[in-house]
N, C-alpha and C positions, 0 to 999 in steps of 0.2 A: 916744367912744362909750361911752354907759352900757349896762353889762351888769347884768342881773338873773338871777340863777343860779336855774335852774328847777326843782332836782331835790328839793326837799322839799314833795312834793305828794303827797298820800294818794292820787291813783289809782296809784301805783306800790306793789306788793306790799310791798317793805320797808319803805316810809314808813308804808304802812299799819297793818304790824305793830309797828313801833316806836311809833307814837301811841298804839295799842291799849294796848301794855304800859308806856307813859311812859317809854320807854328814852332817856333824859336824854343817855346817853354816845354811842349811834349818830346821833340827831339832830345832837347837838354835831359829831360828826367830819363829817358831810356838809355842814354850814356851815361848817366850817372848811376843808375842801378846796375849796368853791366860792371862798370868800374869798380863799385863797392863790392860786387859780388866776386872779384876776382880777375876782371880782362884785363891784358897787358895791351892789346890793341882793340880799338874800337873799330869794327867794319862798317864802311860807308858804301851804300850802294844805291845809284840813280837810274838802272838800267833800262826800267821800261818806259822813261823820258827820252825817247831816242833823239829828239829835235833840240831838246833842252839838257840833255845828260851834263854837258861842260858846266853849265851854268848852274845846276843844282847841286853836282857834286862838290864845286865850290863854295857852295852856299852851306852843306851839310860838313866840310871840314872843319870851315870856320866856327859854325854854330857849336860843333861837338868840342871843339878845341877851348873855346871860350869858357866851358863849363867843366871841363874833367883835364886832369895833368896825365894825358896818355896819348900817344900817337896813333895815327889813324892806318888802318888797311883799306887801301883805295883800291876798291873793286870793280875793275871795269876792262874789258878790251879794248877800248877807245882811246886811242894817243892822245886826242885833243882833250877830251875830258881828263883823263890822268894828267896830262902838263898842267891843265886851269887849276886842278885840285893842288898840284905840287907846289904851285905860285903861292899859294896862302897856307900851306900845310908849315907848322912850325917843328923842327926837330926832324929826326929821321923816320920816315913813313915804312909801309910794307905795300908792294904795288902784287896785286892779286889780278891778273897774273899774266906770265910768258908760256907758250908752247913751243913745240915744234912744228906747229902750222905755218908755213913759209909766210903768209901775210901778215899773221900776227907775231909772229916771231921779228920780223925785218921792221914792223911798226914799233914793238914795246923796247927792242934792246937799245936803241940810240937813247930812250928817255932814262935807262937805268946804267948805262954802261959807264964804267969809272965814278961811280957814284957812292955813298954809303947807305943806300936803299936797300931793304930787304925785299927779296924777290920770291914769288912763289912760282915754281917752274912745274907746270902740268904735263904728266905722261900722256900725251896725246899728239899726234901728228896728222900729214895731210892724208894717211890713212885710216883715221879715225882712233876710236878708243882701242889700244892694246887687249888683246884677249889671252896673253900667257904672260909669265913672269919674265920671261927672257926678252919679250919684244918691250916691255915696260924698262927692264934695266938698260937695252940699247938706246931708248929714248932719254932716258935720264942722263946717261954717259955724254950723248951728244948737247943736251942742254946744260949740262954742267960745265963740259969744255969750253962750250962757246960762252957762258958767263964768264968763267975764270979768265980766259982769253980777254973779254972785255972790260978786265980790272974790278969783277965785283968777287968781294972774298969768300972762299967756301961757306965761312960762318954765315954769310948772308943768303944763301941760297935754300930753300925749302921747298923741297921735291915732294910733289904731292901724285901718289901713284893712282891715283882715281880710286874711289869707293863705287862699286855698281850693287843694284839690288838683289839680294840673296834670293830673294822670291822669282828671279828668272833664271837663276843658275845656282845651284848649289855649292860650286867650287869658286863662287866670285870672292866671298869672305877670306878662305885659305890663300888664293891668288894675291889679294891686296898683302896679308899679313906675311907672306914670304917675300913679296916684293920691297916692304917695309925693312924687314931685316937683313936683306941681301944689299940693299941701299946703302944701310947704316953701316954695315961692315965694309963693304968695297970702297966707299966714299968718304976716307976720313975727315971729319969737322964740317960736312954738310948735314943739314936737318931733314926729318919728314913732316909732313902736314898734311890734314886732311880734314874737308867736312864730313862727316862721318853718318850723317843722319838717311844718305842714299842708301845703305845697308838695310834698313828696313822698310822700305818704300813698298805698299802695297800689303802690308802685315798687321795684325793686331798688336797692341803694348808695343808700340814703336819704341817709347822709350826706354824698358826693359832691355830690347834689344840694342839699343844705341849705346847703353851703360856697358853692356856685358861686351861689346866689341871694343869699346875704348879702353876697357881693362884688356883685353887681349892684344889691342894694338900697342899699347904702351910697353906691355911684356916683350913685344919685339923691337922695341926701341923708338917707337914713335914718339916725338918732343915737342909737338905742336898741334893744336885744335882749334878748329872753327866751330864755334858751337853757340848753346845758350847757356851764359854762365849763371842765369837766373835758376837753372836745373840744380838745386841745391844737392839732390842725390848724384846726379853727374859728378859734379863738383867734387864730394863727397870720396867718390870711387876712385877719381883721377889723384887726390891727394894719398889716400891709402895705398893704391897700386904702386905710386912712384915710391912710397916708403917701403913697401915689402920687396921692390925691385933693387934696393939698394941707392935710392937716387934723392934721399933726404938725409943727407948728414944729422947725426944725434937727434933724428926725429922731430927737427925743429918746426919744420912746415905743417906736420900733422898736430902737434902739440899746439901751434900756434892757431889753426884752424879749429883744434878743438875749444882752447878759450874764447875765440872769436865767436862761438857757437855756429860754425859754418858746417860741422858734420851731423 
């Protein structure tokens, strides 16, 4: 399971304040905590700063990578900001994200074509967020084909079928899970990813729902998550589910997590 730590996001008040103040210590502390907790990538987002996004995103990447030995997930639809961040990034980053929306697709594709970057591909088009599994699969197929034709390896493509709030439609959870299963079955070598907290929007005890949904999604084949890695129970559920799903040879990750007191 690939874990992307989601906490360095400018939509969070504390992170926004740290970015505005250019508070290196605070940003690095959040990055270090996430890395220690098991994050493979550190997400960086400066999206609330529309006029300064490229400058701040570049600063975030440099600040994070001065402190942790991990690549960044560059979280922006802005090609100028992505390019600025990539200019200072060390190693192979993840780009979050491209979609089938024409403007976004045309802007982002030249930045990732022929590179070794990992790419999050959102199942959304100019028609909006798909409502059925079939619509998600059609968009996923078009995105995968376009990325592969642009010399992006299948193994670097992370399809996000998009989680929607179960509070607005009781079928949204099942439809997402079915989409994950079919994408992983039909497109050998591709990955699936999501930021799953949307599933619990508007409901009490959100952590409980998020944790249960993560377990269900991993059971369907999901192999990457954008989450808060400091949620120890969530991380424990992930390790345990991967073990029970046959994805942890000789129980090594589970035993290591136990020894490291992460369960």
